[in-house]
N, C-alpha and C positions, 0 to 999 in steps of 0.2 A: 607854232606860228601864231604870232600876236596880231591884233587888228590894226589899229593906227591908220585907218582909211585904206587899207589894202583891198584890192579888188578880188572877189571870190566868185567863181562860176558855180552855182548850185544846181544840181539835178533836181528838177521841180515838177512833180506830178499834180500838185494841187491837193494832194491828200494831207491828212493831219500830220504825218511825220515830216514831210518836206516843208509844210507850213511852219511848224515849230522849229525846224532846223534853220530856216531863214530868220526867225525871231532871235534864236540863240546867237547866230553869227552877228546880227546887228548889235546885240547887247555887248558883244566883244569888240565892237568897233570896226567891223568889216563893211565894205561896200558890196552888197549882195546883188548878183545878176542871176535871176531865176531863168533856167533854161529847161524847156520841155522838149522831149525827144518824140518826134512824130514817127512811130514805127509802123504806121499803116493800120489797116483793119477797119471794119465797119464802125467801130466805136471811136475811132480817132478824132473826129470832129467834136464829139461830146467831151472826150477826155481833155482835149486842148482848150476847149471853152471853160471847163472846170478849172484848169490850171491858170488861165488868164484871170478868171474872177477871183481866185484865191490870191494871186499876186497883187491884184488891184486892192484887195482888202488890206494889204500891207503897204500900199502906196508904191508898189514896184511894177515895172513894165516887163511883161514876159517876152522872152526870146524863144522862138521855135526852131529847132534844128532838124532837118529832114534825116530820116534814118531807115525808111522802109526797105530800101534796096539792100543795105548792109545787114539789116536784121534778117531778111530772107536768106541772104548768102551765108551768113555766119552762124545763124541759129536754126532757122527752119529746115534748110537743106541738110545740114549735118544731123539734125534730129531725125529726119526721115531716113537718112542713110543708116544711122545706128539701129533704128527699129527694123529695117530691112535685113540687118545682120544679126537679129535676135539679141540685141543689147538694149538696155534701159537707160537712156541718157538723162542728164539733169540740165535742161536748157537754161536755167537761171545762172548756173556757173559759167556757161559759155557766153551768155548775154552780157554779164558783168565784165568779163575779161575781154571780149572781142567787139562789143557794141557800145554799151553805156559809157564806160570810162574812156574809150577811144573817141567817141563823139564829143563828150564833154571836154576832153583834153584838146581837141581841135578847136573848139569854141574858145577855150582859155588862151590858146596860142594866138588865135586870130585877134582877140581883144587885148592881148598882152596882159592877161590877168595874173595875179600873184599865186593863185592856187585854185583847187577844186574843193567841192564839198558834196556830200550826199546825206540822205536821212537814214542810212543804215545804222543799226544798233551795233556799234563796234567801238572799242577804245583805242586811241592812238597815244602813244607815249614817246616823247622826244626830249633829247638834251636841249639846253637853251640855244645852242648853235645849229641844231637840226642835223648834226652829223650822225647821230645814232637814233634810229626810230624803230619802234616795235609796235605790234598790233595785238590787242588782247580782247578776250570775250567781254561783252557788254556787262555793265553793272546789273541790269535786269536780265537774269539768266533765262527767263521765260521768253524773252524777245531777242536774245543774242542772234546776230546774223553773220558772225565771223565765218561760219561754214561756207556761205555763199561768195565770199571774197577770196577764197584760197587760191584761185587761178589768176587773179589780177596781177599783172607784172608790177614789181616794186617801183618801177619808174613812174607809174601812175599813182600807186598807193602813197608814195612818199610826198606827193603834192596835195594829197586829199585830207580834208578834215571831216570828222564825224561828230557833229555837235550833240547827237543824242546818246552817245556812248555811256555817259554818266547819269542818264535819266531813266526813271522807271516809266512804263507806259502810262500809268495813272497820272504822273506829273505832266507828261506830254499832252494828255487829254485836257487836263486842268488849264495848262497854258493856252491851248487852242480856244477854249471857252472864253478866256479873258479877252481875246481880241475879236470875239464875235463869230468864230468859226462854227458853222451849223453842224451839230453832232447828233441831232435827233435821227434815230434809225441807224446810227453808225454801227458797223460791225466789221471785224477784220476780214479782209479778202483771203480766201483759202485756195484760190485757183490761180493757174498760170495766167499772166497778163494777156497773152494773145488768144486765150480760149474764148473770152468775152461771153461767158455763160454756156459755151458749147461743151459737150462731153469730149473727153480726150480722144476716145476711139472714133467719134464722129469727125473730129478735126483731122485725124490721120486719114480717114476714109476720104474726106473732102480734098485732101492733098494728093490723093491718088494711091495711097498705100492700102491696097486691098488684101485682106487676110486670106491665106490659103489654109483650109482645114487640114488637119493631120491627126496622128495618133497621140493619145495620152498613155504613157507607160510608167510602170514603177522603175526605180533605179536598177532593179534586177532584170528588167526587160519584159515584164508581164503586161499584156495589153489590158487597159482599163477603160478606154472610151475614146472619144474624138474631141479635139479642140476646135475653136472657131477662127484660128489664126493667131500666131504667136504674139503679135503686137497687142493682143487683148489681155496679156498676162504679165506678171512680174514675179521675181523671186520672193518667196515667203507668202504669196497669196494663198488664201484658204477658201474664200467664198467664190461662188460662181464657176467651180470646176466641172460640175455636172457629173461627178463620179460618186457612186455609192460604195462605201468601204466600211470595214469593221472598226476603223478608228479615223480621226480627222487626218486629212491629207493636205499637204502644202506643195506649192510649186518649188521644186529643187533646182531645176535648170531648164533653159530654153535651148534645144538642139537645132540650130538653124540649118545645119548641113542636111539633116534628115527630116526637118520640119516636125520634130517631136517635142511634146511637152512632158518633161520628166517630173514625177511627183513622188512624195515620200512622207514619212512622219516628221514631226517637228524636230526631233533629234537629228534627222538626216539633212535638215536645212542649216544646221550649225556648221560654221567653218572657222578654222583657226588660222590658216595661212593663205596668203594670196599675194599677187604682185600688183604694183601700181605703176602706171606709165605716164609719160608727159608731165612729170613732176615739176611744179613751179615752187621754187624755194624763196622764202622771204627772209631767210638767214643764210649764211654760208653753208653750202651743202656738206653734210657730214662725210668724213672719210672712213669712219668705223661704225659698227652697230651702235644704235642709240635707243635708250629706253625712253618712251614717251607715251602719249595717249593718242588714239586714233578714232576719228568719228567717220562712220561709213554712210551716213545719210542725215538729212536734217531731222532733228528731234531724237536722234540716237545719242545716248550719252557717251562721250569719249571714253574708250576703254583702254586699260594698260596694255602695252604691246612693245615689241622690239622691232625697230626699223633697221634693215640691213641694206646698205647701198649696193646695187648691182651694176649700175652705170651712171652716167651723168644725170639722166632723167628717168631712171627706173629703180625701184626699190622693192624689197620684200617686207611684208608685214606679218609678224607672228604674234597673235593675241595671247595673253596669259590664259584667258578663258575663251573658249569658242563663242563666236557671236552669231546671232540670227540674221539670215538673209543678206549675206554679203553679195552685192549685185553688180555684175559686170556692166560698165558704162556709167555707173554712178561715181561721184567724187569721194575721195578719202582725204580728210583734213587731218593734219598732224599738229599736236599741241604739246607744250611743255608747261604743265600747270594751266594757267589761263592764256598763255601766249600762243598765238597762231604762228606756226613755223612754215607752213606751206601746204601743198596737197597735190593730188593728181587723180588720174582716172583708173578705177578698178579694172583690172584685166580679167 
């Protein structure tokens, strides 16, 4: 999609990435409409003020779109439900697919904009007539965020530009400095946006998810100790188990039916095959087994695997080499080289 005065709705937090995304879009000739999503929370007024000040620095007027109700319904409530079922969800995948792109899309339709844009690090490639579009890992592999967009429907992705996909983070910071963006004390945020400095377990407790203590056992069934509630643990976790043993132990499984925490050696946490449900395809769904690479969490390097279709939205993944901590509830993203093919939820 070329500029030429076309109107683009940009997801705008006021952070360095959305700031530089706006700059890049303007350089390409787009009319940028920065939109901040008000997802609620104690920090919302401060976050929205930061976004407004950043937009003003660029000579733009910020729009604010209410989203607290839909965020609670589509992200927080499913998150709590998953934890109550002894699963470990990834709220960012759900938020992108069901909240952020939906709300930005509604604004674009209301304003009759020509498209959307976000500050995600992802590359979009399209033919001149836009009939064929594909999505690829970012040029800066250390910042690539394609994993987080695996669940976004193609109807939204096709309309969206990702102006940071070809930039390294160092270039983004340099461009921000040039326009006077304050970077003193800047550091990357490592927490979920809705935690607002709160510990994950404290957030779950505040939402009413009270952990029920239960047994810690080996995979063979030997009693080893007591856990503090299954929501305090995740597959592959080693620290904080409170179990003395002759060798390091890791969480192997969360047994929600019996409220048991199953632990074992590192080798016992490796898994080669699993099923993926609620698959969202960004390409035509394959009718036969397909060799590709599969990424089972953010920062996991996509590993060679065979994908076997089981139904329209369910597949089986067989890794060539067993992988550590395949976690039910997390997202599995599918790649062919650097191209994102889609993804789904690990069963």
